Residue frames as a rotation matrix with the C-alpha (Angstrom) as fourth column:
MET 1
0.175 0.219 -0.960 30.79
0.942 0.247 0.228 135.52
0.287 -0.944 -0.163 73.27
ARG 2
-0.040 -0.142 0.989 30.25
-0.027 -0.989 -0.143 138.88
0.999 -0.033 0.036 74.91
LEU 3
0.307 0.046 -0.951 31.48
0.855 0.426 0.296 139.01
0.419 -0.903 0.091 78.43
VAL 4
0.445 -0.229 0.866 32.04
-0.417 -0.909 -0.026 141.55
0.792 -0.349 -0.500 81.15
LEU 5
-0.061 -0.486 -0.872 34.62
0.696 0.605 -0.386 140.84
0.715 -0.631 0.301 83.91
ILE 6
0.461 0.176 0.870 34.22
-0.438 -0.808 0.395 142.33
0.772 -0.563 -0.296 87.35
GLY 7
0.576 -0.253 -0.778 36.09
0.720 0.608 0.335 141.88
0.388 -0.753 0.532 90.54
PRO 8
0.935 -0.160 -0.316 38.08
0.114 -0.709 0.696 143.89
-0.335 -0.687 -0.645 93.11
PRO 9
0.483 -0.855 -0.188 41.57
-0.751 -0.294 -0.591 145.30
0.450 0.427 -0.784 92.40
GLY 10
-0.423 -0.792 0.441 43.89
-0.902 0.416 -0.117 142.38
-0.091 -0.447 -0.890 92.78
ALA 11
0.376 0.669 0.641 41.35
-0.578 0.710 -0.402 139.70
-0.724 -0.219 0.654 91.94
GLY 12
-0.492 -0.641 0.590 43.40
0.128 0.617 0.777 138.63
-0.861 0.457 -0.221 88.85
LYS 13
0.596 0.800 -0.063 41.08
0.068 -0.128 -0.989 140.09
-0.800 0.586 -0.131 86.19
GLY 14
0.382 -0.540 -0.750 44.02
-0.864 -0.496 -0.083 141.14
-0.327 0.680 -0.656 83.94
THR 15
-0.696 -0.631 0.341 45.61
-0.533 0.773 0.343 137.76
-0.480 0.057 -0.875 84.09
GLN 16
-0.332 0.634 0.699 42.35
0.354 0.770 -0.530 135.94
-0.874 0.072 -0.480 83.43
ALA 17
0.589 0.539 -0.602 41.31
-0.298 -0.548 -0.782 138.38
-0.751 0.640 -0.163 80.71
ALA 18
-0.106 -0.708 -0.698 44.44
-0.963 -0.101 0.249 137.62
-0.247 0.699 -0.671 78.66
LEU 19
-0.887 -0.231 0.400 43.95
-0.208 0.973 0.100 133.84
-0.412 0.006 -0.911 79.03
LEU 20
-0.081 0.954 0.287 40.20
0.372 0.297 -0.880 134.00
-0.925 0.035 -0.379 78.30
SER 21
0.366 0.150 -0.918 40.69
-0.671 -0.641 -0.372 136.27
-0.645 0.752 -0.134 75.28
ARG 22
-0.533 -0.660 -0.530 43.03
-0.844 0.371 0.387 133.79
-0.058 0.654 -0.754 73.67
ARG 23
-0.865 0.221 0.451 41.00
0.091 0.952 -0.292 130.74
-0.494 -0.212 -0.844 74.68
LEU 24
0.024 0.998 0.060 37.71
0.451 0.043 -0.891 132.22
-0.892 0.049 -0.449 73.39
GLY 25
-0.491 -0.411 0.769 39.13
0.860 -0.087 0.503 134.03
-0.139 0.908 0.396 70.48
ILE 26
0.630 0.706 0.323 37.70
0.691 -0.699 0.182 137.41
0.354 0.109 -0.929 71.41
PRO 27
-0.238 -0.746 0.623 39.46
0.226 -0.666 -0.711 140.75
0.945 -0.028 0.327 72.06
HIS 28
-0.006 0.031 -0.999 40.22
0.993 -0.120 -0.010 141.90
-0.120 -0.992 -0.030 75.64
ILE 29
-0.018 0.084 0.996 39.07
0.358 -0.930 0.085 145.44
0.934 0.358 -0.014 75.93
SER 30
-0.137 -0.158 -0.978 40.37
0.989 -0.068 -0.128 147.18
-0.047 -0.985 0.166 79.02
THR 31
0.838 0.462 0.290 39.19
0.486 -0.874 -0.012 150.68
0.247 0.151 -0.957 79.82
GLY 32
0.549 -0.747 -0.376 42.59
0.065 -0.410 0.910 151.46
-0.833 -0.524 -0.177 81.32
ASP 33
-0.427 -0.744 0.515 44.17
0.630 0.164 0.759 150.64
-0.649 0.648 0.398 77.99
LEU 34
0.174 0.555 0.814 41.57
0.958 -0.286 -0.010 152.64
0.227 0.781 -0.581 76.13
PHE 35
0.903 0.070 -0.424 42.32
0.250 -0.888 0.386 155.68
-0.349 -0.455 -0.819 78.30
ARG 36
0.110 -0.985 -0.134 45.99
0.125 -0.120 0.985 155.34
-0.986 -0.125 0.110 77.66
GLU 37
-0.355 -0.192 0.915 45.52
0.892 0.223 0.393 154.90
-0.279 0.956 0.092 73.92
HIS 38
0.592 0.609 0.528 43.17
0.733 -0.679 -0.039 157.95
0.335 0.410 -0.848 73.50
VAL 39
0.824 -0.330 -0.461 45.43
0.076 -0.741 0.668 160.13
-0.562 -0.585 -0.585 75.76
THR 40
-0.134 -0.966 0.219 48.53
0.339 0.163 0.927 159.11
-0.931 0.199 0.305 73.85
ARG 41
-0.396 0.041 0.917 46.91
0.917 0.058 0.394 159.66
-0.037 0.997 -0.061 70.48
ARG 42
-0.859 0.065 -0.508 45.56
0.088 -0.959 -0.271 162.95
-0.505 -0.277 0.817 71.75
THR 43
-0.529 0.781 0.332 42.00
0.657 0.130 0.742 162.15
0.537 0.611 -0.582 70.37
PRO 44
-0.299 0.517 0.802 39.23
-0.399 -0.831 0.387 164.51
0.867 -0.204 0.455 71.42
LEU 45
0.749 0.618 -0.238 37.99
-0.098 0.459 0.883 161.99
0.655 -0.638 0.405 73.92
GLY 46
0.274 -0.758 -0.591 41.51
0.879 0.447 -0.165 161.47
0.389 -0.475 0.789 75.24
GLN 47
-0.667 -0.419 0.616 42.09
0.191 -0.895 -0.402 165.26
0.720 -0.151 0.677 75.67
GLU 48
0.144 0.836 0.529 38.80
-0.527 -0.388 0.756 165.48
0.838 -0.388 0.385 77.51
ALA 49
0.814 0.137 -0.564 39.64
0.297 0.738 0.606 162.48
0.499 -0.661 0.560 79.73
GLN 50
-0.127 -0.982 -0.137 43.17
0.723 0.003 -0.691 163.85
0.679 -0.187 0.710 80.43
ARG 51
-0.269 0.097 0.958 41.69
-0.378 -0.926 -0.012 166.89
0.886 -0.366 0.286 82.16
TYR 52
0.749 0.579 0.321 40.01
-0.536 0.246 0.808 164.62
0.389 -0.777 0.494 84.75
LEU 53
0.710 -0.534 -0.459 42.99
0.558 0.824 -0.096 162.28
0.429 -0.188 0.883 85.03
ASP 54
-0.300 -0.827 0.475 45.36
0.288 -0.553 -0.782 165.23
0.910 -0.098 0.404 85.77
THR 55
-0.271 0.156 0.950 43.22
-0.712 -0.696 -0.089 166.26
0.647 -0.701 0.300 88.68
GLY 56
-0.984 -0.176 0.030 42.67
-0.159 0.783 -0.601 162.72
0.083 -0.596 -0.799 90.06
GLU 57
-0.270 0.957 0.106 38.95
-0.774 -0.151 -0.615 162.81
-0.573 -0.248 0.781 89.31
LEU 58
-0.261 0.238 0.936 36.96
0.373 0.919 -0.129 160.01
-0.890 0.315 -0.328 87.87
VAL 59
-0.992 -0.027 -0.120 36.43
-0.105 -0.321 0.941 160.24
-0.064 0.947 0.316 84.09
PRO 60
-0.253 0.968 -0.007 32.71
-0.736 -0.197 -0.648 160.90
-0.628 -0.159 0.761 83.45
ASP 61
0.001 0.482 0.876 30.51
0.168 0.864 -0.475 158.22
-0.986 0.148 -0.080 82.08
HIS 62
0.897 0.422 -0.131 29.92
-0.063 -0.172 -0.983 159.88
-0.438 0.890 -0.128 78.70
ILE 63
0.221 -0.858 -0.464 33.73
-0.975 -0.208 -0.080 159.98
-0.028 0.470 -0.882 77.95
THR 64
-0.578 -0.410 0.706 34.29
-0.504 0.860 0.087 156.41
-0.642 -0.305 -0.703 79.10
GLY 65
0.191 0.794 0.577 31.21
0.148 0.558 -0.817 155.27
-0.970 0.241 -0.011 77.22
GLY 66
0.776 0.067 -0.627 32.27
-0.528 -0.475 -0.704 157.06
-0.345 0.878 -0.333 74.12
MET 67
-0.235 -0.954 -0.188 35.61
-0.966 0.208 0.154 155.25
-0.108 0.218 -0.970 74.11
VAL 68
-0.540 0.103 0.836 33.92
-0.117 0.974 -0.195 151.87
-0.834 -0.203 -0.514 74.63
ARG 69
0.527 0.850 0.010 31.35
-0.036 0.034 -0.999 152.57
-0.849 0.526 0.049 71.97
ARG 70
0.482 -0.475 -0.736 34.09
-0.874 -0.313 -0.371 153.24
-0.054 0.822 -0.567 69.38
ARG 71
-0.571 -0.797 0.199 36.06
-0.777 0.602 0.182 150.22
-0.265 -0.051 -0.963 70.43
LEU 72
-0.282 0.573 0.769 33.08
-0.023 0.798 -0.603 147.94
-0.959 -0.187 -0.212 70.23
ALA 73
0.708 0.585 -0.395 32.38
-0.327 -0.224 -0.918 149.15
-0.626 0.779 0.032 66.68
GLU 74
-0.148 -0.868 -0.473 35.71
-0.948 -0.011 0.317 147.95
-0.280 0.496 -0.822 65.47
PRO 75
0.205 0.385 -0.900 35.60
-0.779 0.621 0.089 144.72
0.593 0.682 0.427 63.32
ASP 76
-0.586 -0.493 -0.644 37.35
-0.106 0.834 -0.542 142.43
0.804 -0.249 -0.541 65.72
ALA 77
-0.947 0.294 0.131 34.79
-0.127 0.033 -0.991 143.14
-0.296 -0.955 0.006 68.51
ARG 78
-0.410 0.864 -0.292 31.62
-0.869 -0.274 0.411 142.85
0.275 0.423 0.863 66.38
HIS 79
0.252 0.515 -0.820 31.12
-0.329 0.842 0.428 139.13
0.910 0.162 0.381 67.15
GLY 80
0.741 0.089 -0.666 32.45
0.546 0.499 0.673 139.10
0.392 -0.862 0.321 70.69
PHE 81
-0.016 -0.728 0.685 34.56
-0.257 -0.659 -0.707 140.78
0.966 -0.187 -0.177 73.34
LEU 82
0.169 -0.079 -0.982 35.70
0.917 0.379 0.127 140.63
0.362 -0.922 0.136 76.86
LEU 83
0.321 0.019 0.947 35.21
0.000 -1.000 0.020 143.95
0.947 -0.007 -0.321 78.69
ASP 84
0.070 -0.469 -0.880 37.45
0.953 0.292 -0.080 144.73
0.295 -0.833 0.468 81.67
GLY 85
-0.789 -0.360 -0.497 36.72
0.554 -0.767 -0.323 147.89
-0.265 -0.531 0.805 83.68
PHE 86
-0.672 0.680 -0.293 33.42
-0.716 -0.698 0.019 148.82
-0.192 0.223 0.956 82.13
PRO 87
0.298 0.463 0.834 30.69
-0.117 -0.850 0.514 148.96
0.947 -0.251 -0.199 83.27
ARG 88
-0.754 -0.586 -0.297 31.52
0.275 0.128 -0.953 149.90
0.596 -0.800 0.064 86.90
THR 89
-0.807 0.589 -0.042 28.14
-0.272 -0.436 -0.858 151.33
-0.523 -0.681 0.512 87.77
VAL 90
-0.152 0.876 0.458 24.47
0.608 0.449 -0.655 150.62
-0.779 0.179 -0.601 86.96
PRO 91
0.558 0.367 -0.744 24.24
-0.308 -0.741 -0.597 153.78
-0.771 0.562 -0.301 84.71
GLN 92
-0.353 -0.778 -0.520 27.27
-0.855 0.042 0.517 152.47
-0.380 0.627 -0.680 82.76
ALA 93
-0.770 0.084 0.632 25.62
0.164 0.984 0.069 149.12
-0.616 0.157 -0.772 82.48
GLN 94
0.286 0.958 -0.024 22.54
0.383 -0.137 -0.914 150.76
-0.879 0.252 -0.406 81.06
GLU 95
0.349 -0.287 -0.892 24.66
-0.731 -0.680 -0.067 152.63
-0.587 0.675 -0.447 78.58
LEU 96
-0.774 -0.620 0.130 26.31
-0.449 0.682 0.577 149.33
-0.447 0.388 -0.806 77.51
ALA 97
-0.334 0.726 0.600 22.94
0.480 0.680 -0.555 147.69
-0.811 0.102 -0.576 77.11
GLY 98
0.593 0.579 -0.559 21.91
-0.112 -0.628 -0.770 150.57
-0.797 0.519 -0.308 74.83
MET 99
-0.166 -0.744 -0.647 25.08
-0.891 -0.167 0.421 150.11
-0.422 0.647 -0.635 72.69
LEU 100
-0.887 -0.175 0.427 24.47
-0.072 0.967 0.246 146.36
-0.456 0.187 -0.870 72.37
ASP 101
0.060 0.986 0.154 20.76
0.387 0.120 -0.914 146.84
-0.920 0.115 -0.374 71.69
PHE 102
0.428 0.064 -0.901 21.58
-0.592 -0.734 -0.333 149.23
-0.683 0.676 -0.276 68.88
ALA 103
-0.476 -0.735 -0.483 23.91
-0.873 0.330 0.358 146.56
-0.103 0.592 -0.799 67.41
GLY 104
0.456 0.715 -0.529 21.30
-0.735 0.638 0.229 143.81
0.501 0.285 0.817 67.87
ALA 105
-0.206 -0.597 -0.775 23.40
0.111 0.772 -0.625 142.04
0.972 -0.215 -0.093 70.43
ALA 106
0.809 0.416 0.416 23.38
-0.410 -0.109 0.906 141.27
0.422 -0.903 0.083 74.19
LEU 107
-0.242 -0.863 0.444 25.88
-0.957 0.137 -0.256 140.19
0.160 -0.487 -0.859 76.84
ASP 108
0.089 0.221 -0.971 26.24
-0.185 0.962 0.201 136.45
0.979 0.162 0.126 77.27
ALA 109
0.568 0.096 -0.817 27.58
0.704 0.457 0.543 136.64
0.425 -0.884 0.192 80.84
VAL 110
0.498 -0.443 0.746 29.08
-0.603 -0.795 -0.069 138.84
0.623 -0.415 -0.663 83.56
VAL 111
0.388 -0.407 -0.827 31.89
0.511 0.842 -0.175 137.08
0.767 -0.355 0.534 85.31
GLU 112
0.714 -0.114 0.691 32.63
-0.559 -0.686 0.465 138.11
0.421 -0.718 -0.554 88.88
PHE 113
-0.093 -0.808 -0.582 35.99
0.216 0.555 -0.804 137.13
0.972 -0.200 0.122 90.35
ALA 114
0.837 0.413 0.360 35.25
-0.285 -0.232 0.930 136.71
0.467 -0.881 -0.076 94.04
VAL 115
-0.107 -0.924 -0.368 38.29
0.402 0.299 -0.866 136.88
0.909 -0.240 0.340 96.29
PRO 116
0.576 0.265 -0.773 38.44
0.815 -0.108 0.570 137.36
0.067 -0.958 -0.278 100.09
GLU 117
0.930 -0.200 0.307 39.62
-0.179 -0.979 -0.097 140.89
0.320 0.035 -0.947 101.02
GLU 118
0.609 -0.747 0.266 42.60
-0.371 0.028 0.928 139.48
-0.701 -0.664 -0.260 103.02
VAL 119
0.255 -0.518 0.817 43.84
0.732 0.655 0.187 137.60
-0.632 0.550 0.546 99.99
VAL 120
0.679 0.060 0.732 43.58
0.626 -0.569 -0.534 140.68
0.384 0.820 -0.424 97.77
VAL 121
0.918 -0.356 0.176 45.37
-0.395 -0.767 0.505 142.82
-0.045 -0.533 -0.845 100.34
THR 122
0.377 -0.799 0.468 48.20
0.045 0.521 0.853 140.26
-0.925 -0.301 0.233 100.54
ARG 123
0.361 -0.203 0.910 48.43
0.898 0.339 -0.280 140.05
-0.252 0.919 0.305 96.68
LEU 124
0.835 0.041 0.548 48.54
0.297 -0.873 -0.387 143.79
0.463 0.486 -0.741 96.25
LEU 125
0.833 -0.546 0.092 51.06
-0.391 -0.463 0.795 144.36
-0.392 -0.698 -0.599 98.98
LYS 126
0.309 -0.740 0.597 53.40
0.439 0.668 0.601 141.83
-0.843 0.076 0.532 97.34
ARG 127
0.714 -0.029 0.700 53.40
0.674 -0.245 -0.697 143.96
0.192 0.969 -0.156 94.05
GLY 128
-0.053 -0.750 -0.659 55.39
0.891 -0.333 0.308 146.51
-0.450 -0.571 0.686 95.96
ARG 129
-0.059 0.095 0.994 54.00
0.674 -0.731 0.110 149.59
0.736 0.676 -0.021 94.23
PRO 130
-0.911 -0.411 0.038 54.49
0.260 -0.643 -0.720 152.80
0.320 -0.646 0.693 96.20
ASP 131
-0.543 0.786 0.295 50.74
-0.739 -0.614 0.277 153.53
0.399 -0.068 0.914 96.11
ASP 132
0.158 0.586 -0.795 49.84
-0.142 0.810 0.569 150.11
0.977 0.023 0.211 97.36
THR 133
-0.811 -0.340 0.477 49.74
-0.500 -0.023 -0.866 150.74
0.305 -0.940 -0.151 101.05
GLU 134
-0.806 0.527 -0.269 47.42
0.583 0.783 -0.216 148.60
0.097 -0.331 -0.939 103.12
GLU 135
-0.400 0.706 -0.584 45.17
0.216 -0.547 -0.809 151.58
-0.891 -0.450 0.066 103.94
VAL 136
-0.435 0.207 -0.876 44.86
-0.802 -0.530 0.274 152.59
-0.408 0.822 0.397 100.23
ILE 137
-0.901 0.060 -0.429 44.24
-0.198 0.823 0.533 148.97
0.385 0.565 -0.730 99.24
ARG 138
-0.654 0.710 -0.259 41.48
0.698 0.434 -0.570 148.50
-0.292 -0.554 -0.780 101.84
HIS 139
-0.317 0.582 -0.748 39.85
-0.246 -0.813 -0.528 151.88
-0.916 0.017 0.402 100.82
ARG 140
-0.672 0.101 -0.734 39.82
-0.734 0.037 0.678 150.67
0.096 0.994 0.049 97.07
GLN 141
-0.922 0.297 -0.247 38.18
0.291 0.955 0.061 147.47
0.254 -0.015 -0.967 98.26
GLN 142
-0.442 0.768 -0.464 35.42
0.508 -0.212 -0.835 149.52
-0.739 -0.605 -0.296 100.06
VAL 143
-0.366 0.293 -0.883 34.89
-0.647 -0.762 0.015 151.79
-0.669 0.577 0.469 97.05
TYR 144
-0.849 0.019 -0.528 34.69
-0.406 0.616 0.675 148.64
0.338 0.788 -0.515 94.74
ALA 145
-0.815 0.547 -0.192 32.17
0.577 0.733 -0.360 147.00
-0.056 -0.405 -0.913 97.09
ARG 146
-0.369 0.664 -0.650 29.95
0.075 -0.676 -0.733 150.11
-0.926 -0.320 0.200 97.19
GLN 147
-0.394 0.151 -0.906 29.98
-0.821 -0.501 0.274 150.58
-0.413 0.852 0.322 93.45
THR 148
-0.798 -0.090 -0.596 29.68
-0.471 0.710 0.523 146.94
0.376 0.698 -0.609 92.49
ALA 149
-0.825 0.500 0.264 26.98
0.126 0.617 -0.777 145.60
-0.551 -0.608 -0.571 94.76
PRO 150
0.117 0.925 -0.362 24.20
-0.415 -0.285 -0.864 147.25
-0.902 0.251 0.351 92.68
LEU 151
-0.100 -0.207 -0.973 25.83
-0.995 -0.001 0.102 146.02
-0.022 0.978 -0.206 89.52
LEU 152
-0.976 -0.211 0.056 25.76
-0.216 0.972 -0.095 142.44
-0.034 -0.105 -0.994 90.74
ASP 153
-0.408 0.908 0.095 22.11
0.126 0.159 -0.979 142.84
-0.904 -0.387 -0.179 91.40
HIS 154
0.128 0.406 -0.905 21.56
-0.748 -0.560 -0.357 144.44
-0.652 0.722 0.232 87.96
TYR 155
-0.195 -0.344 -0.918 23.24
-0.901 0.432 0.029 141.50
0.387 0.833 -0.394 86.16
ALA 156
-0.239 0.045 0.970 21.84
-0.752 0.624 -0.215 138.75
-0.615 -0.780 -0.115 88.48
ASP 157
0.726 0.670 0.154 20.27
-0.402 0.595 -0.696 136.84
-0.558 0.443 0.702 85.50
ILE 158
0.864 -0.468 -0.186 23.59
-0.008 0.356 -0.935 136.45
0.503 0.809 0.304 83.67
LEU 159
0.397 -0.723 0.566 26.02
-0.907 -0.405 0.118 136.54
0.144 -0.560 -0.816 86.58
LEU 160
0.676 -0.371 -0.636 28.73
0.304 0.927 -0.218 133.82
0.671 -0.046 0.740 86.94
THR 161
0.644 -0.488 0.589 30.53
-0.761 -0.487 0.428 134.13
0.078 -0.724 -0.686 90.24
VAL 162
0.588 -0.575 -0.569 33.89
0.153 0.770 -0.619 132.37
0.794 0.277 0.541 90.16
HIS 163
0.882 -0.453 -0.126 36.04
0.126 -0.031 0.992 131.66
-0.454 -0.891 0.030 93.29
ALA 164
0.818 -0.569 0.087 39.20
-0.124 -0.321 -0.939 133.38
0.562 0.757 -0.333 92.12
VAL 165
0.296 -0.759 0.580 41.75
-0.911 -0.041 0.410 131.87
-0.287 -0.650 -0.704 94.55
GLY 166
0.568 -0.222 0.793 44.05
0.133 0.975 0.178 128.97
-0.813 0.005 0.583 93.48
PRO 167
-0.499 -0.797 0.341 46.17
0.459 0.090 0.884 128.17
-0.735 0.597 0.321 90.45
VAL 168
-0.537 0.189 -0.822 45.62
-0.568 -0.801 0.186 130.49
-0.623 0.567 0.538 87.48
GLY 169
-0.893 0.082 -0.443 44.76
-0.332 0.545 0.770 127.61
0.305 0.834 -0.459 85.16
GLU 170
-0.689 0.650 -0.320 42.06
0.724 0.604 -0.333 126.26
-0.023 -0.461 -0.887 87.56
ILE 171
-0.328 0.603 -0.727 40.40
0.139 -0.730 -0.669 129.65
-0.935 -0.320 0.156 87.82
THR 172
-0.641 0.133 -0.756 40.30
-0.744 -0.347 0.571 129.91
-0.186 0.928 0.321 83.99
GLU 173
-0.877 0.336 -0.343 38.67
0.171 0.886 0.430 126.41
0.449 0.319 -0.835 83.86
ARG 174
-0.606 0.678 -0.415 36.11
0.586 0.028 -0.810 127.51
-0.538 -0.734 -0.414 86.38
VAL 175
-0.369 0.409 -0.835 35.16
-0.434 -0.870 -0.234 130.37
-0.822 0.276 0.498 84.17
ILE 176
-0.773 0.016 -0.634 35.07
-0.608 0.263 0.749 128.32
0.179 0.965 -0.194 80.92
SER 177
-0.864 0.396 -0.310 32.98
0.406 0.913 0.034 125.60
0.297 -0.096 -0.950 82.54
GLY 178
-0.453 0.702 -0.550 30.49
0.530 -0.285 -0.799 128.11
-0.717 -0.653 -0.243 83.92
LEU 179
-0.750 0.134 -0.648 29.91
-0.466 -0.802 0.374 130.06
-0.469 0.582 0.664 80.71
PRO 180
0.337 0.927 0.165 26.71
-0.411 0.302 -0.860 129.50
-0.847 0.223 0.483 78.74
ARG 181
-0.369 -0.400 0.839 26.99
0.494 0.680 0.542 127.11
-0.787 0.614 -0.053 75.82
ARG 182
-0.462 0.246 -0.852 26.69
-0.684 -0.711 0.165 128.69
-0.565 0.659 0.497 72.45
THR 183
0.101 0.577 0.810 24.15
0.217 0.782 -0.584 127.05
-0.971 0.235 -0.046 70.18
């Protein structure tokens, strides 16, 4: 099973990714984790990414894509994966499609975790992080909505939208029951 998870900050993607990874027996690949790993190991991609991270700029697609390409080539991801944080834009989706085409594979589904903005704001404010002010949280939601709307259209044929409010286990079951059946 090859999946992409998308949803606004605070939608519960990380929680669901861990549960779905175990349940489906596929690795959870988070771009945040990839950035931290490459930066810590001081790989060429990590050193290049660090320059952007240090200035608060977005890491360019070619760097993020390079990290994802290397991770997808590892043995545990060859027969399935769960991507969290990539792609975030249509050009990144096209880059991912090229990577998968090269490997003779395709995505099975893109899972969108749909959560009302007010619920997300409440969730994130409860985390109590210094950078989680209501103004910052609402700005992140707007950025997400702008970037993701075209992505949802791009993946319309394989999109599974899941209402991501309620008990964690119920949300997981909504995803599992909505996934395409493997033949």
